[in-house]
Steps between C-alpha positions, in 0.01 A plus 500: 500500500707214645860494612733248339800421716789325323734356760722212609503368859882481491550857374639712784347824371161326486552410866583863574200617299268259684389732782433782254283294263325345802424848634364606162286185478361576845399849391363390162380139543282514188812534284659167594785449431491217249827307511721407206826315563804627313761227542805696615738203488264222400652165406847597616707187566834647606596495871560841652859610440704710743485814275123458457458459877702816564294691242176386664623588847572857392174526310297377797677740731399787272136388490499471879638853537234643267201299624590424862424129471703221663717266292643169620832388355432135581450415134859597425624219725311234304750292308404464133189719524341548157319833461210367292190718533266274300374289795403806706332662199315175434383500863341844455336391174371188676360712782338737252337203324374329816385806694581831334430735793763323713774510237636842598533381861702202379726728296568701817553184704752364250689830494519509880602134516785547256632845584417542869523138617758354261278206395581328172178555305629317195392183687146369450465423871572859597251627243226270626577598859458867409174426320367320805585801718291710259196274537542262206448128541857372503443170321282657232741785446800267481332280240401799288846658534669195346245455221577545132219753475664734752838462330333606177311779673813659643666483158197687366552768766864541397401522134233761569740707707746499211229581247409808703858618478565472873876501550527549876316430823297625670283644224154635575250592230139617494279306260211692347321288244768375261744779590778488758634815664836473675477593867847395617806325363709435807452602863262784586323607816125471546468880487672510161282214373187688607612813317567305181169318520314826542678637194401191301140529617487860383654397170246221449212722604612761249516244222877538455693214348858619535718264699275198459637168385261241364508164670475285190 
């Protein structure tokens, strides 16, 4: 069994879910998670409007109340900010390609940079800075990040996420052979994740197939 975590660095519920999935990974390191980027608002080209900013502010406040994590509002003061999640997703895919075990740490670093610190992680420089803080060679990471191969790779992630029927983030699944068992669609605590995993393990051990979705 391996965990498949479908996320987006600029998804506020993924940020809120971060400590819970990190706690689960610490308890069950053999399960991963393997990362798949979902592309929450990938390739968006429209500057943030006042209504969209107000919607985000309320949404972030709700996530903070539920999860207890800090949110900076600095990004709301950026004139003409474009909420395009493709660069940050591409950074995680680049990290996964260059040094897979460090990729989850970069995902966490990007989430903290954006939500806690108010850093614009749509910029390549900010993404490379974050990668360097996570132990990647900055020049090598930057070159890979801007390559055509990584742009294609992140598109492949988005396509796979869609093919699996993922419609929201975070989504966590347990992969057993060619079958995927849904563990969580949306925020859940580590305790709840453990309970669901144990239920799936019993189901798999008993040879049950109900609830499984094949991964194509």
